C-alpha positions in Angstrom: 0.0 0.0 0.0 1.4 3.4 -1.0 1.5 6.0 1.8 0.5 3.6 4.5 2.6 5.3 7.1 3.2 9.0 7.8 5.9 10.0 10.3 4.6 12.2 13.1 7.7 12.7 15.3 10.9 11.1 16.6 10.3 9.2 19.8 13.9 8.3 20.7 17.2 7.0 19.6 19.9 4.7 20.8 23.3 3.3 19.7 22.1 1.6 16.6 18.5 2.8 15.8 15.9 5.5 15.9 12.2 5.1 16.8 9.5 7.2 15.1 5.8 7.7 15.9 3.9 7.0 12.7 0.2 7.0 11.7 -0.9 3.8 10.0 -3.6 4.6 7.5 -4.4 1.0 6.8 -5.6 0.3 10.3 -6.2 3.9 11.5 -3.8 3.5 14.4 -0.5 4.9 15.6 2.6 2.7 15.5 6.2 2.9 16.5 8.6 2.3 13.6 12.2 1.4 14.5 14.9 2.2 11.9 18.2 0.4 12.4 21.5 1.7 11.2 22.8 -0.3 8.2 26.3 -1.0 9.3 27.0 -4.8 9.3 28.3 -4.8 12.9 24.8 -3.9 14.2 23.1 -6.9 12.6 23.6 -9.3 15.5 22.0 -6.9 18.0 19.1 -6.4 15.6 18.5 -10.1 15.2 18.7 -10.6 19.0 16.1 -7.9 19.5 13.8 -9.5 16.9 14.1 -12.8 18.7 13.3 -11.3 22.0 10.2 -9.6 20.5 9.1 -12.9 18.9 9.3 -14.7 22.2 7.3 -12.0 24.0 4.6 -12.2 21.3 4.4 -15.9 21.6 4.1 -15.6 25.4 1.3 -13.1 25.1 -0.7 -15.2 22.7 -0.2 -18.4 24.7 -2.0 -16.9 27.6 -5.2 -15.9 25.9 
């Protein structure tokens, strides 16, 4: 979908990424979009974070 997200403002930043508040026009909600730096040495940290978030999500849906 073209123009699904519109950036509202920067929420924060860290060593290897920046987080932005965006409006999602497909679902009519606000979302946080995290943009990671592209340097190869940040890849492992990004994959670790994705794995942590995946496990949290599985835990949440296992308890419903």
